[in-house]
N, C-alpha and C positions, 0 to 999 in steps of 0.2 A: 818504269813505273815507280812512283814514289810510295813509300809505305805511309799510311795515315796512322798517326798515333791516336789511339783512343784514350780519351780522358776517363778516368775512373770517377764515377759519380759518388760523391760522399754525402751521406745524410748526416746533418748536424744534430746535435743534442736537442736543440729547440724543435726541429722538425720531428724527431723521434717522439718528443713529449707531446707535440700536437697530434700526431697520428694515434698515440696511445690514448690521449684524452678524447679524441674523436670516437675511437672504437669503444671506449668505456662508456661514453655518454650515449652512444647508439644502443649498446647492450642494456644500460639502465633504463633508457626510454622504453624499450621493448618489454622489459620486466614490469615496469610501472603500468604500462598499458594492459598487460595481461592481468595483473592483480586488480586494477580498477574495473576492468571488464567483468571479472568474476564477482567483484563486490556489487556492481550494478545489477548483475543477473540475480544475485542473492536478494537484493533489495526488491527487485521486481517480483520475485516469488513471494516474499513477505507481503507485499502490497496486494497481490492477487488473493492470498489467503485471507487477509483482513477484509477485503471486499466480499469474499464468500461468506465470512463470519457475519458481516454486517447484513448481508441479504438474508441469511438464515434467521438472525435476530429480528429483522423487520417482519419476516413472515410470521414468526412466533408472536410478535406484538400485535399484528393484525388479527391473528387468530384469537388471542386473548381479548382484544377489543370487541370482536364480534360476540364472544361468549358473554362479556360484561353487558353489552347492549341487549343481548337476548335475555339475560337474567334480570335486567332492570326494566324490561319492557312493561308497559302498562298492563297488558293481559296477564303476564306472569305474576306481577305484584297483586293484581286483583284476585287471581286464583289462590295465592298464598293467604291473602287477607280473608277470603271466604272460608278457606280451610281452617283458619284460626278462629272463626266465628265472629270476626269483626265486620263492621259495616263501612261502606264507602261513603264519605261525606264530602261532597264537592265544595262546600263552603269553607273548608279548612285549607284548601289549596291556594297558595299565593304564588303568582307568577312574577318573577323579577326580571326585568329587561336591563341589560347592561348598556 
C-alpha cells in the first residue's frame, strides 16, 4: 500500500479577511436589528399613549360642548332673563343663514 500524502490546507490572508468581515457584518447586522426593534417598540408605546390622550381630550371636549349647549339653550336663557326682570321680545331676534 501506498501512503497518501495529505496536503495541508492553508488559509490565505484574503480568505481570513473575508471570514473576519463576514462574521463582523453578521454581528453588526444582529446588533442593528435589536436596536431598531427596541426603537420601534418604544415608538409604538408612544403612539398608543398619544392615542389614549387624544381620546381623553375628545371626551372632555364633548362634555364641555354638551355643557355649553345646555347653558345656551333657549329655556335656560329665558329663565335667566326672567330672573333679571327683563322681557322677551321676539322682534329683536334676527336669524342669519349662511
